[in-house]
VODO-570185 format. One record per residue (C-alpha): residue number from 1; residue in three letters; x, y, z. Coordinates in steps of 0.1 Angstrom, whole numbers, plus 2048, in hexadecimal, padded with zeros to 3 digits. Layout:
NODE/NUM/ala/X/Y/Z
...
# end
This chain:
NODE/1/arg/CE0/B6F/550
NODE/2/gly/CF0/B92/554
NODE/3/ser/CE2/BB2/561
NODE/4/ser/CBF/BB3/56F
NODE/5/asp/CA5/BCE/569
NODE/6/leu/C98/BCC/58C
NODE/7/glu/C9C/BEC/5A0
NODE/8/ile/C9D/BE0/5C4
NODE/9/asp/C9B/BFA/5E0
NODE/10/ile/C98/BFC/605
NODE/11/glu/C7E/C15/612
NODE/12/gln/C73/C21/634
NODE/13/ile/C4E/C26/635
NODE/14/arg/C3B/C36/652
NODE/15/val/C19/C26/65A
NODE/16/ser/BFE/C41/65C
NODE/17/glu/BE1/C41/674
NODE/18/asn/BC8/C37/658
NODE/19/ala/BDF/C1F/645
NODE/20/phe/BCD/BFF/63B
NODE/21/cys/BE8/BEA/64D
NODE/22/ala/BE7/BFD/66F
NODE/23/gly/BDC/BE7/68B
NODE/24/lys/BE1/BC7/677
NODE/25/ser/BFC/BAD/678
NODE/26/ile/C14/BAB/65A
NODE/27/glu/C02/B8C/64F
NODE/28/glu/BDF/B9B/652
NODE/29/ser/BEA/BBB/63F
NODE/30/gly/BF5/BA7/620
NODE/31/leu/C11/BC0/61A
NODE/32/arg/C29/BA6/60E
NODE/33/gln/C11/B98/5F4
NODE/34/lys/C01/BB9/5EA
NODE/35/phe/C22/BCB/5E2
NODE/36/gly/C3A/BAE/5DE
NODE/37/val/C51/BBD/5F9
NODE/38/ile/C68/BAE/613
NODE/39/leu/C63/BBD/635
NODE/40/leu/C85/BC0/644
NODE/41/ala/C7C/BD1/665
NODE/42/ile/C62/BE5/678
NODE/43/met/C6E/C04/68C
NODE/44/arg/C57/C07/6AA
NODE/45/ala/C4E/C27/6BC
NODE/46/gly/C6B/C2E/6D3
NODE/47/gly/C84/C23/6B8
NODE/48/thr/C86/BFE/6C0
NODE/49/met/C8C/BE9/6A0
NODE/50/glu/C7C/BC7/699
NODE/51/phe/C91/BB7/67E
NODE/52/asn/C83/B9C/668
NODE/53/pro/C60/B9E/678
NODE/54/ser/C4A/B80/677
NODE/55/gly/C28/B80/666
NODE/56/lys/C18/B83/688
NODE/57/ala/C2A/BA4/690
NODE/58/pro/C11/BC1/694
NODE/59/ile/C13/BE0/67F
NODE/60/glu/C09/C00/692
NODE/61/ala/C04/C24/687
NODE/62/gly/C24/C36/68B
NODE/63/asn/C3A/C18/684
NODE/64/val/C53/C1A/668
NODE/65/leu/C54/BFC/651
NODE/66/ile/C76/BF5/641
NODE/67/ala/C6D/BE3/621
NODE/68/met/C82/BD7/603
NODE/69/gly/C73/BD2/5E1
NODE/70/glu/C6F/BE0/5BE
NODE/71/arg/C6E/C06/5BD
NODE/72/pro/C4B/C0A/5AD
NODE/73/met/C3C/BF2/5C7
NODE/74/leu/C4D/C04/5E4
NODE/75/lys/C3F/C25/5D6
NODE/76/arg/C1C/C16/5D5
NODE/77/met/C20/C08/5F8
NODE/78/glu/C2C/C2A/604
NODE/79/glu/C0D/C3B/5F5
NODE/80/glu/BF5/C23/605
NODE/81/val/C06/C20/627
NODE/82/glu/C12/C44/62E
NODE/83/asp/BF2/C57/624
# end
């Protein structure tokens, strides 16, 4: 027991037009498995927030994913989703 080495962070990641996950559901995108993150919410165009989205929730270009996870994995996710 005691202190943990895990560096947990929350990041806002904008989905680019050519992101591999754009146009897929959360489930289809495999984001959770690939990066080991928890998707807390999706901010839709127009600013509406979808908290604790289900696996069937669609991810669209321009959405902002609010994800929690380990810093290095969030960084990788950011590189793959924002570019």
